[in-house]
C-alpha positions, 0 to 999 in steps of 0.5 A: 665217673666222677669228673676230675682234673688231671691230678698229682699223685704220690705213691708210697712204695713204688713196687709191683702194685704201686708201680702198676697203678701209677703206669695205668693212671698215667696211661689214662691221663688221670694223673699228670705227675707222679711222685715216688716215696720209698725207703729203697733208693734202688726202687726209686731210681728204677721207677724213674728210669722206667717212667713210673714216677716223675720225681722222688721225694721224702714223705713230707714233700711228697704229700704236700705236693699231691692231690692223692696219696696211695700207700702200697707197702706191707700191711704192718708198715701201712698201719704205722705210716697211715696216721703220719700221712693223715697228720700231714694232709689237708682236708682237700687231699685223699689217701688210700691204701692197697693192703690185703688186710683191712680191719687192722688198718682201719682200726689204726686211724678210727679216732684220727681227726682226718679219718674221713680223708682215708679210703680203705682199698684192696685191688684183687690182683697180685703176682709173686714178683716184686719191684718196679720192674714187675709193674704192668699197666694192664694188671688190674683189668677185669679184676675186683677193687674192694672199697671197705667201710665207705661210710667212714670216708668223705663222699668226695674221697670215695668218689675220687677213689671210685674214679681211680678204680674205674680208670684201672678198668676194675669193678668196684665192690663195697664191703666192711673190713671184717668181711673183707678179711674173712673172705680174703682168708678163704680165697687168697691167704690160704692159697699162699700158705698151701703153696708155701707148704707144698714147696717145702714138702717137695724141697724136703722130700726131693733132694735132687734139684735138677730132678725138680727142674726137669720133671716139674709140670705146668700143674706143679709150677702153677700150684707152687707159683705163689711160694715165690712170694716174699715173706716181707709182704706175707708174714704181716698179712698172716699176722694181721689176719691170724684168726681168719687164716687159722680158721680156714687152715684148720679146715684145709688140714681136715680136708687133707686128712680125708684124702690121707684116710681114703688112701690109707684105707684104700677107699678109692670110691670115697677118694673119687667122691672127694675129687668130684665134690672139689670139681664143683669149683669149676662151675663157680670159677667158669661163670 
């Protein structure tokens, strides 16, 4: 691990991800002071009360008084604010984001004079909850932390982020931004669309809310859990990763049509084959 003195951290966006990172780095004594920057005063006040941050500040003061800046806001907002953050930074500071898409964010600063101070990062964890109250220090343990386009970042900035990733008890994966966006479309973004669609299907067909509540099994609840995720976060993700999401969505629709056809034609042998093929995922996930 890259040895660093205790540092001062600024979090732009003190919600679920930003708050969880701050709590863990405080617990590990990697940081000795956390500054919160957020458009929501309610979030800042709640984060102060929960000891997630030690002080609230505006963007300029928060960046000036920190060693590392973590941007933990929706990806469209990240693309807009990142160049401004780099404008305010010195060559001894590091900024990282935590967005679920990477190519657009990387593209937004490709010609910036301080591009090397930015590290594109994605912690592969999240829940349907939001706000500082949802932050959990142990959230990231055992999960993957993806660093993208490391060759475009300064070596000391990469080492700093690697130290943060290790302190979060994550394992590091290096990947280029385009590959990251492709793979997250397959394993994350399509899951959310499927969950939203299933929730809308049930809401459209089952008009008795009490019946949904009374009969919902753990299987249904786990499948639609992601449908509780907020549009403020997920519409920008789908927008930024549109082509990859459309590609996997088309394949998903094709698979649904196979199940539909098997049922319509009462081809239950083929239905069984479809399910048996799907069972192969167990061998991958249970490794």
